Backbone bond lengths (Angstrom), bond angles and torsions (degrees), N, CA, C in turn:
res aa  C-N    CA-C-N  psi(-1)  N-CA   C-N-CA  omega(-1)  CA-C   N-CA-C  phi
1 X - - - 1.450 - - 1.529 109.12 -
2 X 1.304 116.76 136.79 1.463 121.67 177.56 1.523 109.38 -100.35
3 X 1.320 115.90 137.56 1.457 120.55 177.44 1.514 110.20 -97.31
4 X 1.328 116.12 -162.27 1.461 121.33 178.20 1.517 110.11 -58.56
5 X 1.313 117.13 143.58 1.446 121.33 177.44 1.512 113.69 68.88
6 X 1.326 117.63 13.57 1.460 120.84 178.24 1.512 114.89 82.76
7 X 1.343 117.67 1.79 1.461 120.41 -179.83 1.527 110.02 -68.48
8 X 1.312 116.83 141.01 1.457 121.40 176.09 1.522 107.85 -71.68
9 X 1.321 115.37 136.28 1.460 121.03 -179.70 1.526 108.58 -127.30
10 X 1.333 115.86 133.31 1.460 121.93 -179.36 1.525 109.86 -118.10
11 X 1.315 115.34 153.21 1.465 120.81 178.02 1.522 109.51 -113.70
12 X 1.320 114.75 162.36 1.451 119.93 175.77 1.520 111.55 -60.51
13 X 1.324 116.73 -35.20 1.465 120.56 179.34 1.529 110.68 -63.05
14 X 1.326 117.55 -40.56 1.468 120.71 179.22 1.523 111.47 -66.54
15 X 1.330 116.27 -34.15 1.462 121.16 -176.44 1.524 112.78 -90.14
16 X 1.323 116.56 -13.87 1.457 119.80 -179.46 1.513 114.28 77.67
17 X 1.336 117.12 18.74 1.463 121.86 178.95 1.524 108.50 -159.60
18 X 1.313 115.79 157.60 1.468 120.31 -179.68 1.525 110.55 -69.93
19 X 1.329 115.01 143.78 1.460 120.37 174.88 1.519 109.43 -76.27
20 X 1.319 115.99 154.84 1.458 120.51 176.62 1.518 110.71 -70.50
21 X 1.313 116.22 154.19 1.458 121.94 -179.57 1.532 111.40 -63.04
22 X 1.334 116.89 -37.15 1.472 121.09 -178.48 1.521 112.72 -108.14
23 X 1.335 116.87 -35.40 1.470 121.52 -177.92 1.524 108.84 -165.91
24 X 1.338 115.23 162.24 1.464 120.86 178.91 1.521 109.14 -135.86
25 X 1.329 115.60 132.93 1.461 122.59 174.06 1.524 106.60 -99.29
26 X 1.331 116.95 112.88 1.460 121.63 -177.94 1.526 108.18 -105.30
27 X 1.320 115.53 123.43 1.462 121.74 -179.03 1.519 109.51 -114.49
28 X 1.328 116.56 122.65 1.463 121.73 173.16 1.519 107.23 -95.12
29 X 1.339 115.61 123.43 1.459 122.42 -175.44 1.517 110.82 -131.98
30 X 1.329 114.90 166.13 1.456 122.22 170.15 1.526 107.34 -132.05
31 X 1.311 116.43 158.02 1.462 120.79 -175.14 1.531 113.11 -64.12
32 X 1.321 117.47 -29.39 1.466 120.40 -176.82 1.531 113.11 -91.71
33 X 1.299 118.44 2.48 1.470 123.64 -174.25 1.524 111.30 -85.46
34 X 1.325 116.98 108.43 1.459 121.73 179.76 1.541 112.23 -65.67
35 X 1.340 120.34 -46.82 1.467 120.05 179.61 1.536 113.34 -63.60
36 X 1.333 117.07 -18.98 1.465 120.26 179.52 1.523 111.19 -63.90
37 X 1.323 117.36 -33.50 1.467 120.52 -179.77 1.519 111.00 -65.30
38 X 1.329 116.30 -45.97 1.465 120.57 178.70 1.526 110.55 -66.40
39 X 1.331 116.36 -37.22 1.465 120.49 178.39 1.524 110.01 -64.57
40 X 1.317 117.47 -40.93 1.471 122.42 177.74 1.526 110.26 -57.10
41 X 1.336 116.51 -45.99 1.470 120.84 -179.75 1.528 110.61 -63.81
42 X 1.323 116.86 -45.31 1.469 121.30 -178.65 1.521 111.21 -61.80
43 X 1.327 116.89 -48.24 1.461 120.07 -177.49 1.520 111.73 -67.41
44 X 1.329 117.15 -39.45 1.468 120.29 177.83 1.530 110.43 -63.35
45 X 1.322 116.10 -39.39 1.465 120.89 179.11 1.531 110.68 -63.91
46 X 1.322 116.89 -47.35 1.467 120.63 -179.81 1.528 110.49 -65.04
47 X 1.329 117.68 -43.28 1.462 120.81 178.60 1.529 110.73 -60.78
48 X 1.320 116.72 -35.38 1.457 120.78 178.15 1.521 113.41 -71.01
49 X 1.339 116.52 -23.22 1.464 121.30 -179.23 1.521 112.77 -84.06
50 X 1.323 117.25 -27.57 1.464 121.28 -172.90 1.534 109.31 -112.81
51 X 1.306 116.59 116.79 1.457 121.39 -178.43 1.529 111.15 -62.58
52 X 1.329 115.60 137.27 1.459 120.72 177.32 1.522 114.50 84.05
53 X 1.344 116.62 7.99 1.468 120.78 179.10 1.520 108.88 -108.72
54 X 1.333 116.67 130.46 1.463 122.19 178.83 1.521 110.04 -109.79
55 X 1.320 115.85 151.71 1.466 122.40 173.19 1.516 106.94 -115.33
56 X 1.332 116.07 123.46 1.455 121.93 179.54 1.522 107.94 -121.86
57 X 1.320 116.69 125.44 1.467 120.73 176.89 1.529 108.59 -104.62
58 X 1.324 115.53 130.21 1.460 122.39 -178.98 1.524 108.32 -113.51
59 X 1.330 116.37 127.88 1.460 121.46 175.67 1.531 108.00 -77.04
60 X 1.318 115.86 107.28 1.470 120.99 -175.27 1.525 111.99 -59.59
61 X 1.329 117.08 -33.32 1.464 120.34 -177.31 1.530 112.38 -69.11
62 X 1.322 116.92 -28.87 1.461 119.21 -178.81 1.531 112.56 -96.96
63 X 1.313 116.73 -3.82 1.473 121.40 -179.40 1.530 110.53 -124.88
64 X 1.327 116.30 49.74 1.468 120.76 -173.75 1.523 113.30 -61.23
65 X 1.320 117.71 -36.14 1.468 119.33 179.59 1.531 110.82 -62.78
66 X 1.325 116.40 -44.69 1.459 120.93 178.39 1.528 110.75 -66.01
67 X 1.324 117.29 -40.97 1.462 122.30 178.16 1.528 110.61 -59.32
68 X 1.318 116.22 -44.70 1.476 119.83 179.09 1.523 111.37 -65.89
69 X 1.321 115.86 -44.40 1.477 120.05 -178.50 1.524 111.72 -61.49
70 X 1.339 116.24 -37.80 1.461 121.02 -178.70 1.531 112.49 -89.37
71 X 1.342 116.04 -2.08 1.471 122.43 -179.86 1.532 111.81 56.51
72 X 1.341 115.24 47.31 1.463 121.75 174.87 1.522 106.65 -78.02
73 X 1.321 117.09 117.70 1.461 121.41 -175.11 1.521 113.77 -104.44
74 X 1.336 117.71 -17.91 1.464 120.44 179.18 1.520 109.36 -153.55
75 X 1.323 114.30 163.25 1.459 119.60 176.26 1.522 108.83 -119.92
76 X 1.317 117.03 145.80 1.450 125.83 -3.89 1.537 111.52 -77.43
77 X 1.312 115.37 145.99 1.457 122.43 166.80 1.519 106.20 -121.67
78 X 1.327 115.75 133.09 1.458 121.69 -177.37 1.527 108.95 -116.20
79 X 1.330 115.27 131.00 1.461 121.92 173.70 1.523 107.46 -113.21
80 X 1.323 116.22 137.38 1.458 121.08 174.95 1.524 106.62 -106.92
81 X 1.327 115.84 119.55 1.456 121.91 -179.62 1.522 110.09 -105.83
82 X 1.323 115.68 144.04 1.459 118.89 173.65 1.529 109.10 -81.28
83 X 1.323 117.34 -173.89 1.464 121.28 -176.10 1.526 112.64 -63.14
84 X 1.333 117.23 -23.87 1.467 122.27 -179.95 1.531 112.62 -90.46
85 X 1.332 116.80 -1.10 1.460 120.46 179.88 1.519 114.14 88.37
86 X 1.334 117.84 8.11 1.472 121.31 177.93 1.519 110.38 -78.62
87 X 1.324 116.32 137.20 1.467 121.27 177.43 1.526 107.97 -75.35
88 X 1.340 115.86 116.17 1.464 120.05 179.58 1.524 112.35 -104.95
89 X 1.330 117.28 -22.23 1.470 121.65 176.31 1.518 108.67 -147.96
90 X 1.311 114.48 154.99 1.459 121.12 -178.68 1.526 107.67 -148.71
91 X 1.324 116.53 138.82 1.464 120.31 178.05 1.524 109.52 -149.63
92 X 1.316 116.09 140.66 1.467 121.71 175.18 1.525 107.84 -104.86
93 X 1.315 115.22 145.27 1.457 120.24 -178.96 1.516 110.56 96.77
94 X 1.318 115.12 174.89 1.456 121.39 -176.71 1.532 109.53 -75.83
95 X 1.336 117.91 118.68 1.462 120.03 -177.73 1.524 112.37 -83.25
96 X 1.317 115.10 155.21 1.462 120.38 172.53 1.529 107.85 -86.85
97 X 1.301 115.48 147.46 1.463 120.79 -178.31 1.532 111.69 -54.45
98 X 1.331 117.04 -43.99 1.464 121.08 -178.30 1.534 111.23 -62.54
99 X 1.337 117.03 -35.15 1.459 120.53 178.64 1.527 111.74 -70.15
100 X 1.333 116.17 -36.55 1.468 120.26 177.99 1.534 109.41 -65.29
101 X 1.317 116.50 -42.98 1.466 120.38 179.48 1.523 110.26 -63.98
102 X 1.322 117.35 -41.42 1.467 120.76 177.70 1.521 111.28 -63.18
103 X 1.318 117.10 -42.12 1.470 121.18 179.63 1.529 110.96 -64.44
104 X 1.343 115.89 -36.16 1.461 119.50 177.95 1.531 110.50 -63.91
105 X 1.326 116.28 -31.56 1.458 120.40 178.11 1.515 112.35 -58.95
106 X 1.317 117.38 -30.25 1.466 121.61 178.07 1.514 111.16 -77.30
107 X 1.316 117.41 -24.72 1.464 121.49 -173.02 1.524 112.85 -89.82
108 X 1.333 117.08 -31.15 1.469 119.27 -174.85 1.513 112.33 -99.20
């Protein structure tokens, strides 16, 4: 779904979990992805530090329609959503904690 200005917008129903009150860190993972484990820890840690931020992990293998629609080409891929569910940042690969915090600054 596209939001205002053409931005992609996601809902909690599409992700299978509630969105954060201020922002949501969405991680697309696969079971065989080694960097996904470290990314999970990093995102959970950052979400725990910032009030109103949720971390949602999506199994890319079981959500192929969503993966195709969002053009997820590798795992981990992280999307940063604002409070309305609009994608404000996107990154493929294992993110650094400082980069996740900076990206959240754009969302909240």
